[in-house]
MDAnalysis code that builds the backbone (N, CA, C; Angstrom):
import MDAnalysis as mda
import numpy as np

u = mda.Universe.empty(696, n_residues=232, atom_resindex=np.repeat(np.arange(232), 3), trajectory=True)
u.add_TopologyAttr("name", ["N", "CA", "C"] * 232)
u.add_TopologyAttr("resid", np.arange(1, 233))
u.add_TopologyAttr("resname", ["MET", "HIS", "VAL", "LEU", "VAL", "THR", "ARG", "PRO", "GLU", "PRO", "ALA", "ALA", "SER", "GLN", "THR", "ALA", "GLN", "ARG", "LEU", "ARG", "ALA", "LEU", "GLY", "HIS", "GLY", "VAL", "THR", "VAL", "ASP", "PRO", "MET", "LEU", "ARG", "ILE", "ALA", "PRO", "THR", "ARG", "THR", "PRO", "LEU", "PRO", "GLU", "GLY", "PRO", "PHE", "ASP", "ALA", "VAL", "ALA", "PHE", "THR", "SER", "ILE", "ASN", "GLY", "VAL", "LYS", "ALA", "PHE", "ALA", "THR", "HIS", "PRO", "GLU", "GLY", "GLN", "ARG", "PHE", "PHE", "HIS", "LEU", "PRO", "ALA", "PHE", "ALA", "VAL", "GLY", "PRO", "ARG", "THR", "ALA", "LYS", "GLU", "ALA", "ARG", "ALA", "ALA", "GLY", "PHE", "THR", "GLN", "VAL", "ALA", "ASP", "CYS", "ASP", "GLY", "ASP", "ALA", "SER", "ALA", "LEU", "ALA", "GLY", "ARG", "ILE", "ALA", "ALA", "ALA", "LEU", "PRO", "SER", "GLY", "ALA", "ARG", "VAL", "LEU", "ASN", "PRO", "ALA", "GLY", "GLU", "ASP", "ARG", "ALA", "ALA", "ASP", "LEU", "GLN", "ALA", "LEU", "LEU", "ALA", "ALA", "PRO", "GLY", "ILE", "THR", "LEU", "ASP", "LEU", "ALA", "ILE", "ILE", "TYR", "ALA", "ALA", "GLU", "PRO", "ALA", "ASP", "ALA", "LEU", "SER", "GLU", "GLU", "ALA", "ARG", "ALA", "ALA", "LEU", "ALA", "ALA", "GLY", "THR", "VAL", "THR", "ALA", "ALA", "LEU", "HIS", "LEU", "SER", "GLN", "ARG", "THR", "VAL", "LYS", "THR", "LEU", "LEU", "ARG", "CYS", "VAL", "ALA", "ALA", "ALA", "GLY", "LEU", "THR", "GLY", "GLU", "LEU", "ALA", "ARG", "VAL", "ARG", "GLU", "LEU", "CYS", "LEU", "SER", "GLU", "GLN", "VAL", "ALA", "GLU", "PRO", "LEU", "VAL", "LYS", "ALA", "GLY", "LEU", "LYS", "VAL", "GLU", "VAL", "ALA", "ALA", "ALA", "PRO", "ASN", "GLU", "ASP", "ALA", "LEU", "PHE", "ALA", "LEU", "LEU"])
u.atoms.positions = np.array([
    [3.611, 23.993, 0.181],
    [4.435, 22.648, 0.647],
    [4.892, 21.883, -0.626],
    [6.053, 21.424, -0.581],
    [6.515, 20.454, -1.643],
    [6.614, 19.132, -1.107],
    [5.994, 18.275, -1.641],
    [5.908, 16.905, -1.064],
    [6.603, 15.808, -1.960],
    [7.283, 14.867, -1.243],
    [8.056, 13.807, -1.925],
    [7.092, 12.619, -1.790],
    [6.668, 11.846, -2.863],
    [5.917, 10.733, -3.002],
    [6.663, 9.598, -3.441],
    [6.888, 8.579, -2.683],
    [7.686, 7.465, -3.238],
    [6.893, 6.164, -3.303],
    [5.679, 6.199, -3.228],
    [4.917, 4.913, -3.214],
    [4.950, 4.424, -4.670],
    [4.651, 3.187, -5.043],
    [4.733, 2.647, -6.420],
    [3.615, 3.232, -7.309],
    [4.037, 3.135, -8.606],
    [2.911, 3.511, -9.553],
    [2.015, 2.408, -9.724],
    [0.732, 2.578, -10.125],
    [0.138, 4.071, -10.538],
    [-0.317, 4.733, -9.411],
    [-0.291, 4.332, -8.159],
    [-0.695, 4.933, -6.979],
    [-0.077, 6.312, -6.703],
    [1.314, 6.357, -7.062],
    [2.112, 7.439, -6.771],
    [1.484, 8.700, -7.695],
    [1.296, 8.432, -8.979],
    [0.559, 9.577, -9.845],
    [-0.647, 9.912, -9.210],
    [-1.518, 8.942, -8.923],
    [-2.838, 9.505, -8.210],
    [-2.748, 10.287, -7.016],
    [-1.707, 10.007, -6.092],
    [-1.627, 10.777, -4.947],
    [-1.094, 12.167, -5.215],
    [-0.127, 12.310, -6.291],
    [0.482, 13.554, -6.839],
    [-0.675, 14.408, -7.268],
    [-1.601, 13.664, -8.004],
    [-2.630, 14.619, -8.669],
    [-3.554, 15.238, -7.458],
    [-3.745, 14.448, -6.453],
    [-4.501, 14.971, -5.234],
    [-3.802, 16.131, -4.701],
    [-2.523, 15.868, -4.442],
    [-1.599, 16.961, -3.856],
    [-1.612, 18.182, -4.702],
    [-1.488, 18.185, -5.962],
    [-1.467, 19.209, -6.780],
    [-2.733, 19.978, -6.731],
    [-3.848, 19.211, -6.640],
    [-5.052, 19.893, -6.552],
    [-5.405, 20.673, -5.470],
    [-4.570, 20.405, -4.402],
    [-4.517, 21.191, -3.124],
    [-3.487, 22.151, -2.946],
    [-2.857, 22.491, -4.173],
    [-1.960, 23.518, -4.293],
    [-0.426, 23.258, -3.889],
    [-0.299, 21.998, -3.829],
    [1.177, 21.534, -3.147],
    [2.049, 21.085, -4.425],
    [3.319, 21.482, -4.362],
    [4.290, 20.923, -5.223],
    [4.519, 19.489, -5.133],
    [5.016, 18.774, -6.011],
    [5.101, 17.108, -5.689],
    [6.447, 17.054, -6.689],
    [7.083, 16.124, -5.926],
    [8.058, 15.224, -6.629],
    [7.915, 13.844, -6.482],
    [7.704, 12.998, -7.526],
    [7.369, 11.706, -7.478],
    [8.629, 10.774, -7.810],
    [8.903, 9.758, -6.863],
    [10.072, 8.989, -7.237],
    [9.834, 7.516, -6.622],
    [9.130, 6.649, -7.256],
    [8.641, 5.393, -6.751],
    [9.887, 4.599, -6.212],
    [9.844, 4.212, -5.065],
    [10.979, 3.389, -4.396],
    [10.814, 1.726, -4.716],
    [9.394, 1.424, -5.270],
    [9.177, 0.074, -5.603],
    [8.664, 0.163, -7.006],
    [8.936, -0.882, -7.819],
    [8.238, -1.177, -8.981],
    [7.515, -2.492, -8.944],
    [6.174, -2.330, -9.234],
    [5.340, -3.478, -9.228],
    [5.333, -4.373, -10.434],
    [5.541, -5.669, -10.270],
    [5.791, -6.600, -11.395],
    [4.835, -7.806, -11.307],
    [3.831, -8.000, -12.077],
    [2.974, -9.206, -12.017],
    [3.776, -10.491, -11.970],
    [3.468, -11.513, -11.225],
    [4.202, -12.663, -11.299],
    [3.620, -13.729, -12.144],
    [2.286, -13.625, -12.413],
    [1.480, -14.648, -13.147],
    [1.325, -15.873, -12.523],
    [1.653, -16.127, -11.225],
    [1.554, -17.386, -10.570],
    [0.232, -17.882, -10.787],
    [0.151, -19.251, -10.977],
    [-1.447, -19.792, -11.028],
    [-2.160, -19.718, -9.731],
    [-3.392, -19.369, -9.868],
    [-4.152, -19.200, -8.660],
    [-4.587, -20.389, -8.125],
    [-4.766, -20.607, -6.588],
    [-5.321, -22.015, -6.121],
    [-6.780, -22.255, -6.627],
    [-6.956, -23.642, -6.605],
    [-8.160, -24.089, -6.937],
    [-9.217, -23.669, -5.879],
    [-10.589, -23.532, -6.287],
    [-11.544, -23.235, -5.343],
    [-12.153, -24.475, -4.814],
    [-13.251, -24.401, -4.317],
    [-14.071, -23.191, -4.235],
    [-13.707, -22.157, -3.095],
    [-13.993, -20.882, -3.263],
    [-13.889, -19.801, -2.403],
    [-15.199, -19.173, -2.041],
    [-15.199, -18.622, -0.978],
    [-16.384, -17.953, -0.509],
    [-16.382, -16.274, -0.687],
    [-15.230, -16.050, -0.841],
    [-14.811, -14.627, -1.128],
    [-13.454, -14.181, -1.468],
    [-13.129, -12.957, -1.737],
    [-11.749, -12.532, -2.135],
    [-11.369, -11.306, -1.260],
    [-10.112, -11.219, -0.688],
    [-9.891, -10.233, 0.139],
    [-8.723, -9.474, -0.457],
    [-8.738, -8.278, -0.556],
    [-7.779, -7.487, -1.204],
    [-7.103, -6.347, -0.053],
    [-5.699, -6.625, 0.059],
    [-5.147, -5.662, 1.004],
    [-4.472, -4.478, 0.398],
    [-4.557, -4.398, -0.976],
    [-3.892, -3.215, -1.597],
    [-4.470, -3.059, -2.953],
    [-4.325, -1.736, -3.499],
    [-4.737, -1.339, -4.777],
    [-3.796, -2.306, -5.825],
    [-2.697, -2.391, -5.418],
    [-1.690, -3.238, -6.537],
    [-2.203, -4.815, -6.470],
    [-2.692, -5.167, -5.372],
    [-3.183, -6.583, -5.378],
    [-4.458, -6.698, -6.452],
    [-5.265, -5.700, -6.352],
    [-6.460, -5.603, -7.178],
    [-5.969, -5.443, -8.647],
    [-5.087, -4.622, -9.110],
    [-4.717, -4.387, -10.395],
    [-4.009, -5.557, -11.005],
    [-3.141, -6.225, -10.175],
    [-2.568, -7.465, -10.663],
    [-3.457, -8.734, -10.983],
    [-4.540, -8.685, -10.052],
    [-5.490, -9.744, -10.047],
    [-6.449, -9.526, -11.270],
    [-6.710, -8.186, -11.602],
    [-7.677, -7.840, -12.621],
    [-6.909, -8.278, -14.096],
    [-5.620, -8.301, -14.026],
    [-5.018, -8.611, -15.432],
    [-4.533, -9.980, -15.340],
    [-4.652, -10.619, -14.257],
    [-4.268, -12.200, -14.184],
    [-5.143, -13.172, -15.166],
    [-4.496, -13.966, -15.894],
    [-5.191, -14.672, -16.805],
    [-6.529, -15.657, -16.270],
    [-6.445, -15.903, -14.784],
    [-7.427, -16.690, -14.196],
    [-8.316, -15.814, -13.196],
    [-8.004, -14.532, -13.156],
    [-8.589, -13.713, -12.293],
    [-10.250, -13.435, -12.518],
    [-10.632, -13.512, -13.757],
    [-12.153, -13.113, -13.947],
    [-12.935, -14.253, -13.408],
    [-12.609, -15.367, -13.380],
    [-13.233, -16.507, -12.876],
    [-13.676, -16.312, -11.309],
    [-13.236, -15.246, -10.721],
    [-13.595, -15.163, -9.323],
    [-14.354, -13.837, -9.209],
    [-14.748, -13.044, -10.343],
    [-15.411, -11.934, -10.158],
    [-16.782, -11.949, -9.548],
    [-17.425, -12.971, -9.685],
    [-18.759, -13.271, -9.167],
    [-18.879, -13.235, -7.727],
    [-17.535, -13.423, -6.829],
    [-17.569, -13.735, -5.508],
    [-17.550, -12.343, -4.769],
    [-18.071, -12.194, -3.496],
    [-17.920, -10.955, -2.651],
    [-16.450, -10.649, -2.473],
    [-16.124, -9.298, -2.411],
    [-14.915, -8.918, -2.410],
    [-14.684, -7.966, -1.192],
    [-13.741, -8.236, -0.275],
    [-13.471, -7.364, 0.825],
    [-12.201, -6.581, 0.733],
    [-12.257, -5.205, 0.652],
    [-11.281, -4.300, 0.401],
    [-10.664, -3.547, 1.698],
    [-9.475, -3.455, 2.027],
    [-8.947, -3.004, 3.044],
    [-9.356, -1.319, 3.384],
    [-9.625, -0.621, 2.040],
    [-9.945, 0.787, 2.255],
    [-10.611, 1.172, 0.997],
    [-11.214, 2.445, 1.090],
    [-11.940, 2.950, -0.123],
    [-11.423, 3.056, -1.548],
    [-10.164, 3.279, -1.508],
    [-9.363, 3.374, -2.806],
    [-9.379, 1.981, -3.301],
    [-9.005, 0.908, -2.439],
    [-8.861, -0.417, -2.859],
    [-10.223, -0.831, -3.405],
    [-11.350, -0.584, -2.600],
    [-12.789, -0.815, -2.900],
    [-13.050, -0.238, -4.192],
    [-12.721, 0.851, -4.601],
    [-13.045, 1.577, -5.832],
    [-12.248, 0.860, -6.858],
    [-11.028, 0.519, -6.755],
    [-10.420, -0.236, -7.816],
    [-10.977, -1.621, -8.087],
    [-11.386, -2.208, -7.018],
    [-12.171, -3.605, -7.140],
    [-13.364, -3.539, -7.802],
    [-14.184, -2.470, -7.648],
    [-15.305, -2.302, -8.347],
    [-15.051, -2.143, -9.935],
    [-13.883, -1.172, -10.219],
    [-13.536, -0.913, -11.536],
    [-13.064, -2.124, -12.204],
    [-12.559, -3.019, -11.538],
    [-11.989, -4.309, -12.136],
    [-12.962, -5.190, -12.421],
    [-14.239, -5.233, -11.813],
    [-15.458, -5.957, -12.262],
    [-16.112, -6.643, -11.305],
    [-15.646, -6.517, -9.871],
    [-16.364, -7.087, -8.797],
    [-17.706, -6.249, -8.524],
    [-18.635, -7.011, -8.373],
    [-19.972, -6.157, -8.141],
    [-20.545, -6.025, -6.637],
    [-19.809, -7.094, -5.900],
    [-20.129, -6.953, -4.374],
    [-18.761, -6.776, -3.710],
    [-18.691, -5.439, -3.311],
    [-17.493, -5.035, -2.663],
    [-17.669, -4.393, -1.520],
    [-17.102, -4.807, -0.308],
    [-17.117, -4.300, 1.055],
    [-16.022, -3.515, 1.339],
    [-16.118, -2.160, 1.466],
    [-15.121, -1.180, 1.860],
    [-15.020, -1.282, 3.424],
    [-13.811, -1.951, 3.868],
    [-13.510, -2.078, 5.423],
    [-13.074, -1.040, 5.856],
    [-12.549, 0.114, 5.235],
    [-12.254, 1.507, 5.779],
    [-11.222, 1.426, 6.876],
    [-10.181, 0.578, 6.729],
    [-9.198, 0.647, 7.864],
    [-7.995, -0.213, 7.484],
    [-7.551, -0.982, 8.431],
    [-6.304, -1.694, 8.278],
    [-6.724, -3.253, 8.149],
    [-5.586, -4.114, 8.142],
    [-5.788, -5.431, 8.191],
    [-6.779, -6.002, 9.223],
    [-6.601, -5.448, 10.400],
    [-7.352, -5.959, 11.525],
    [-8.873, -5.456, 11.310],
    [-9.164, -4.517, 10.749],
    [-10.503, -4.050, 10.364],
    [-11.065, -4.924, 9.223],
    [-10.129, -5.249, 8.370],
    [-10.538, -6.234, 7.135],
    [-10.810, -7.423, 7.696],
    [-10.000, -8.012, 8.512],
    [-10.381, -9.397, 9.280],
    [-11.622, -9.437, 9.823],
    [-11.835, -8.393, 10.797],
    [-13.106, -8.153, 11.411],
    [-14.305, -8.263, 10.590],
    [-14.282, -7.395, 9.497],
    [-15.412, -7.343, 8.672],
    [-15.719, -8.666, 7.986],
    [-14.435, -9.375, 7.569],
    [-14.738, -10.746, 6.946],
    [-15.257, -11.750, 7.989],
    [-14.806, -11.805, 9.113],
    [-15.295, -12.578, 10.228],
    [-16.904, -12.372, 10.534],
    [-17.252, -11.220, 10.405],
    [-18.613, -10.826, 10.735],
    [-19.587, -11.328, 9.566],
    [-19.025, -11.335, 8.402],
    [-19.826, -11.602, 7.222],
    [-19.890, -13.059, 6.782],
    [-18.797, -13.663, 7.112],
    [-18.646, -15.180, 6.684],
    [-18.687, -16.074, 7.928],
    [-19.274, -17.332, 7.722],
    [-19.196, -18.216, 8.784],
    [-18.037, -18.968, 9.030],
    [-17.830, -19.556, 10.049],
    [-16.642, -20.377, 10.506],
    [-16.559, -21.517, 9.405],
    [-15.201, -21.671, 8.895],
    [-15.179, -22.724, 7.881],
    [-15.097, -22.229, 6.365],
    [-15.395, -20.951, 6.277],
    [-15.378, -20.190, 4.972],
    [-13.716, -20.265, 4.611],
    [-13.846, -20.044, 3.274],
    [-12.614, -20.174, 2.636],
    [-12.342, -18.843, 1.735],
    [-11.248, -17.942, 1.789],
    [-11.169, -16.740, 1.324],
    [-9.791, -16.703, 0.414],
    [-9.841, -16.116, -0.714],
    [-8.646, -16.089, -1.460],
    [-8.063, -14.608, -1.459],
    [-6.839, -14.474, -0.951],
    [-6.323, -13.276, -0.953],
    [-5.015, -13.020, -1.878],
    [-5.409, -12.241, -3.178],
    [-4.173, -11.947, -3.975],
    [-3.381, -10.856, -3.462],
    [-2.158, -11.021, -3.386],
    [-1.112, -10.042, -2.719],
    [0.267, -10.170, -3.086],
    [1.056, -9.297, -2.755],
    [2.514, -9.235, -2.989],
    [3.222, -9.980, -2.085],
    [4.536, -10.174, -2.477],
    [5.433, -10.867, -1.729],
    [5.627, -10.293, -0.261],
    [5.636, -8.980, 0.018],
    [5.862, -8.246, 1.259],
    [4.400, -7.841, 1.658],
    [4.085, -8.174, 2.994],
    [2.693, -7.731, 3.475],
    [3.001, -7.157, 4.976],
    [2.147, -6.218, 5.170],
    [2.350, -5.390, 6.415],
    [1.787, -6.152, 7.482],
    [0.877, -7.116, 7.276],
    [0.150, -7.721, 8.385],
    [-0.018, -9.140, 7.877],
    [-0.344, -10.045, 8.988],
    [-0.509, -11.508, 8.804],
    [-2.187, -11.520, 8.754],
    [-2.854, -11.441, 7.554],
    [-4.177, -11.771, 7.601],
    [-4.551, -13.218, 7.818],
    [-3.698, -14.116, 7.442],
    [-4.055, -15.404, 7.930],
    [-4.251, -15.656, 9.269],
    [-3.245, -15.199, 10.183],
    [-3.225, -15.360, 11.448],
    [-4.455, -14.608, 12.067],
    [-4.779, -13.459, 11.496],
    [-6.014, -12.627, 12.153],
    [-7.350, -13.371, 11.845],
    [-7.391, -14.148, 10.752],
    [-8.714, -14.972, 10.522],
    [-8.760, -16.391, 11.175],
    [-7.567, -16.679, 11.626],
    [-7.365, -18.281, 12.185],
    [-8.451, -18.360, 13.272],
    [-8.579, -17.338, 14.138],
    [-9.573, -17.567, 15.494],
    [-10.893, -17.695, 15.075],
    [-11.389, -17.000, 14.137],
    [-12.761, -17.092, 13.788],
    [-13.060, -18.431, 12.806],
    [-12.023, -19.012, 12.614],
    [-12.135, -20.255, 11.768],
    [-12.192, -20.204, 10.335],
    [-11.645, -18.958, 9.776],
    [-11.815, -18.710, 8.269],
    [-10.301, -19.049, 7.736],
    [-10.278, -19.954, 6.716],
    [-9.159, -20.250, 5.825],
    [-8.860, -19.145, 4.886],
    [-7.548, -18.578, 5.130],
    [-7.250, -17.551, 4.003],
    [-6.324, -18.415, 3.089],
    [-6.445, -18.213, 1.740],
    [-5.460, -18.801, 0.853],
    [-4.689, -17.616, 0.169],
    [-3.307, -17.568, 0.426],
    [-2.649, -16.418, 0.005],
    [-2.239, -16.895, -1.581],
    [-2.384, -15.830, -2.490],
    [-1.774, -16.121, -3.946],
    [-0.859, -14.968, -4.052],
    [0.392, -15.233, -4.155],
    [1.361, -14.098, -4.553],
    [1.296, -13.951, -6.120],
    [0.738, -12.717, -6.336],
    [0.658, -12.366, -7.676],
    [1.363, -11.330, -8.343],
    [2.048, -10.602, -7.457],
    [2.874, -9.495, -7.842],
    [4.089, -9.361, -6.982],
    [5.283, -8.862, -7.489],
    [6.404, -8.521, -6.558],
    [6.799, -7.021, -6.698],
    [7.220, -6.563, -5.619],
    [7.735, -5.130, -5.554],
    [9.195, -5.155, -5.526],
    [9.759, -4.567, -6.782],
    [11.138, -4.622, -6.823],
    [11.784, -3.270, -6.312],
    [12.650, -3.051, -5.448],
    [13.165, -1.885, -4.787],
    [13.916, -1.233, -5.871],
    [13.866, 0.096, -5.841],
    [14.811, 1.079, -6.608],
    [16.125, 0.905, -6.151],
    [17.149, 1.053, -7.274],
    [18.667, 1.088, -6.802],
    [19.117, 2.512, -6.360],
    [18.459, 3.479, -6.773],
    [18.950, 5.011, -6.438],
    [17.845, 5.871, -6.529],
    [18.025, 7.054, -6.112],
    [16.981, 8.198, -6.185],
    [17.073, 8.488, -7.616],
    [15.744, 8.956, -8.101],
    [15.957, 9.693, -9.355],
    [16.579, 10.980, -9.360],
    [16.964, 11.524, -10.613],
    [17.761, 12.760, -10.617],
    [16.959, 13.959, -10.024],
    [15.653, 13.863, -10.364],
    [14.735, 14.962, -9.887],
    [14.723, 14.844, -8.417],
    [14.447, 13.748, -7.582],
    [14.333, 13.706, -6.222],
    [15.729, 13.888, -5.623],
    [16.868, 13.621, -6.267],
    [17.950, 13.840, -5.490],
    [18.314, 15.376, -5.510],
    [17.990, 15.981, -6.746],
    [18.124, 17.344, -6.826],
    [17.320, 18.337, -5.926],
    [15.979, 17.751, -5.794],
    [14.961, 18.461, -4.914],
    [15.566, 18.385, -3.456],
    [15.987, 17.267, -3.086],
    [16.294, 17.079, -1.586],
    [17.647, 17.917, -1.447],
    [18.510, 17.868, -2.256],
    [19.820, 18.665, -2.081],
    [19.537, 20.216, -2.091],
    [18.606, 20.613, -2.858],
    [18.355, 22.057, -2.932],
    [17.540, 22.413, -1.618],
    [16.746, 21.508, -0.815],
    [16.009, 21.829, 0.255],
    [14.615, 22.064, -0.271],
    [14.137, 21.852, -1.515],
    [13.007, 22.158, -2.010],
    [11.907, 21.219, -1.386],
    [12.181, 20.098, -1.127],
    [11.151, 19.000, -0.264],
    [10.977, 19.485, 1.047],
    [9.621, 19.667, 1.553],
    [9.383, 20.062, 2.738],
    [8.644, 18.904, 3.615],
    [8.106, 18.023, 2.918],
    [7.381, 16.959, 3.460],
    [7.586, 15.664, 2.685],
    [7.484, 14.505, 3.203],
    [7.397, 13.341, 2.646],
    [6.210, 12.421, 3.133],
    [5.619, 11.732, 2.023],
    [4.429, 10.785, 2.479],
    [5.148, 9.381, 2.474],
    [4.702, 8.525, 3.517],
    [5.301, 7.332, 3.736],
    [4.269, 6.355, 3.968],
    [3.770, 5.418, 3.006],
    [2.701, 4.584, 3.164],
    [3.122, 3.131, 3.150],
    [4.356, 2.594, 3.275],
    [4.654, 1.338, 3.484],
    [6.176, 1.207, 4.225],
    [6.359, 0.196, 5.051],
    [7.679, 0.179, 5.606],
    [8.792, -0.180, 4.537],
    [8.539, -0.981, 3.672],
    [9.547, -1.381, 2.555],
    [9.901, -0.229, 1.716],
    [8.951, 0.665, 1.545],
    [9.256, 1.854, 0.737],
    [10.111, 2.840, 1.561],
    [9.825, 2.948, 2.875],
    [10.749, 3.766, 3.703],
    [12.018, 3.123, 3.819],
    [12.339, 1.855, 4.015],
    [13.568, 1.345, 3.999],
    [14.364, 1.465, 2.743],
    [13.650, 1.521, 1.560],
    [14.422, 1.555, 0.293],
    [14.792, 3.020, 0.211],
    [13.814, 4.006, 0.511],
    [14.241, 5.277, 0.526],
    [15.329, 5.715, 1.266],
    [15.527, 5.145, 2.547],
    [16.615, 5.521, 3.437],
    [17.993, 4.996, 2.897],
    [17.880, 3.839, 2.426],
    [18.989, 3.170, 1.572],
    [19.587, 4.129, 0.399],
    [18.683, 4.586, -0.394],
    [19.013, 5.308, -1.548],
    [19.294, 6.712, -1.161],
    [18.736, 7.336, -0.181],
    [19.218, 8.724, 0.426],
    [20.582, 8.659, 0.930],
    [20.833, 7.469, 1.777],
    [22.132, 7.416, 2.354],
    [23.171, 7.294, 1.204],
    [23.054, 6.328, 0.335],
    [23.919, 6.228, -0.904],
    [24.201, 7.528, -1.578],
    [23.212, 8.421, -1.653],
    [23.183, 9.918, -2.303],
    [24.012, 10.887, -1.479],
    [24.239, 10.476, -0.208],
    [24.700, 11.346, 0.660],
    [23.904, 12.544, 1.290],
    [22.439, 12.278, 1.416],
    [21.591, 13.119, 1.586],
    [20.600, 12.835, 2.826],
    [21.228, 12.141, 3.780],
    [20.483, 11.722, 4.988],
    [20.297, 12.812, 5.826],
    [21.212, 13.858, 5.827],
    [20.822, 15.001, 6.669],
    [19.778, 15.850, 5.889],
    [19.706, 15.983, 4.889],
    [18.680, 16.706, 4.044],
    [17.246, 16.009, 4.352],
    [17.300, 14.723, 4.279],
    [15.974, 13.976, 4.413],
    [15.549, 14.291, 5.827],
    [16.469, 14.440, 6.896],
    [15.944, 14.669, 8.209],
    [15.474, 16.154, 8.402],
    [15.671, 16.893, 7.550],
    [15.064, 18.362, 7.721],
    [13.665, 18.435, 7.123],
    [13.218, 17.328, 6.585],
    [11.757, 17.076, 5.932],
    [10.904, 16.298, 6.892],
    [9.526, 16.932, 6.781],
    [8.523, 16.553, 7.707],
    [8.266, 15.057, 7.189],
    [8.336, 13.914, 8.123],
    [8.095, 12.673, 7.643],
    [6.720, 12.135, 8.127],
    [5.799, 12.289, 7.101],
    [4.518, 11.886, 7.432],
    [4.176, 10.362, 7.077],
    [3.549, 9.827, 8.191],
    [3.578, 8.247, 8.069],
    [2.139, 7.644, 8.127],
    [1.876, 6.601, 7.488],
    [0.446, 6.020, 7.584],
    [0.355, 5.389, 8.791],
    [1.270, 5.043, 9.469],
    [1.037, 4.107, 10.684],
    [2.451, 4.070, 11.403],
    [2.299, 3.501, 12.756],
    [3.504, 3.338, 13.518],
    [4.471, 2.388, 12.960],
    [3.869, 1.373, 12.355],
    [4.723, 0.441, 11.693],
    [5.350, 0.845, 10.696],
    [4.663, 1.737, 9.735],
    [5.512, 2.479, 8.643],
    [6.584, 3.330, 9.139],
    [6.529, 3.908, 10.216],
    [7.287, 5.007, 10.810],
    [8.623, 4.359, 11.311],
    [8.505, 3.136, 11.687],
    [9.575, 2.510, 12.581],
    [10.881, 2.682, 12.141],
    [11.141, 2.474, 10.750],
    [12.616, 2.511, 10.250],
    [13.057, 4.013, 10.295],
    [12.220, 4.929, 10.151],
    [12.651, 6.283, 10.286],
    [12.960, 6.673, 11.634],
    [12.208, 6.200, 12.605],
    [12.416, 6.409, 13.888],
    [13.786, 5.714, 14.469],
    [14.023, 4.608, 13.980],
    [15.264, 3.823, 14.194],
    [16.491, 4.598, 13.564],
    [16.335, 5.338, 12.616],
    [17.108, 6.310, 11.817],
    [17.412, 7.610, 12.556],
    [16.552, 7.765, 13.465],
    [16.710, 8.934, 14.411],
    [15.985, 10.192, 13.753],
    [15.182, 9.991, 12.898],
    [14.268, 11.048, 12.185],
    [12.879, 11.072, 13.027],
    [12.549, 12.490, 13.035],
    [11.201, 12.836, 13.618],
    [10.098, 12.461, 12.766],
    [9.015, 11.857, 13.243],
    [7.789, 11.435, 12.466],
    [6.594, 11.926, 12.946],
    [5.624, 12.029, 11.969],
    [4.285, 12.359, 12.233],
    [3.463, 11.204, 11.797],
    [2.506, 10.538, 12.455],
    [1.657, 9.448, 12.201],
    [0.159, 9.812, 12.103],
    [-0.328, 9.377, 10.969],
    [-1.735, 9.624, 10.648],
    [-2.663, 9.007, 11.793],
    [-3.703, 9.770, 11.973],
    [-4.819, 9.297, 12.977],
    [-5.488, 8.016, 12.505],
    [-5.509, 7.647, 11.438],
    [-6.039, 6.450, 10.744],
    [-5.206, 5.976, 9.640],
    [-5.128, 4.618, 9.405],
    [-4.244, 4.245, 8.206],
    [-4.975, 4.355, 6.914],
    [-5.259, 5.635, 6.476],
    [-5.611, 5.761, 5.089],
    [-5.156, 7.263, 4.676],
    [-5.244, 7.316, 3.192],
    [-4.520, 8.579, 2.666],
    [-5.302, 9.959, 3.134],
    [-6.532, 9.879, 3.377],
    [-7.205, 10.968, 3.854],
    [-6.654, 11.595, 5.196],
    [-6.323, 10.533, 5.975],
    [-5.775, 10.809, 7.283],
    [-4.241, 11.427, 7.110],
    [-3.681, 10.731, 6.160],
    [-2.296, 11.213, 6.086],
    [-2.231, 12.600, 5.481],
    [-3.121, 12.962, 4.522],
    [-3.139, 14.141, 4.090],
    [-3.603, 15.370, 5.057],
    [-4.311, 14.836, 6.068],
    [-4.794, 15.776, 7.143],
    [-3.541, 16.324, 7.904],
    [-2.404, 15.656, 7.887],
    [-1.235, 16.165, 8.517],
    [-0.564, 17.207, 7.777],
    [-0.837, 17.383, 6.546],
    [-0.218, 18.493, 5.741],
    [-0.384, 19.852, 6.204],
])
């Protein structure tokens, strides 16, 4: 199988490496470019840090103020985000092995009402973690520390692979990435070619723009990369 990977770097290359190790061909064309914002972090004190993406961890690790929070417990949405948090320097990391709801549930179970949590994240988020933590009485302070800039067009490699029918599956991990891909594919006149590709989606929410565009989708049984790979 030849797989199109459109998630941002460096996660795109990591996913591609896993796919190649399984014997698949890969075309990588990130639809979003991650750029740190260097926005000042809010004043504490905080009881914990919550990460909803690997990109959030990476941007936080290089933030000028990030290290002063490394002593706090960190809650990560999934195993890869948890691994990145440990690599960044956090020593107390909880892998919540799921989505934002699972992350909120784990935080609410571990922290008392009135606790305050820092959430370093990007401008666009798949779920409202603040709302999920409001009921258990936990305050979430959102810090926008990176932006995801959309691609203007397909790379020449991706355009050629789609036009030739080389791509047989595409992995979709975020709704914004999907929307950007659909726009770039339409601009290249390759919407019909994309429709012949297996569209493998992390969640129903991620799949929504593809469904609206009339494409058939397959959705992972759980919102993680292992479940997405299981569709291949």
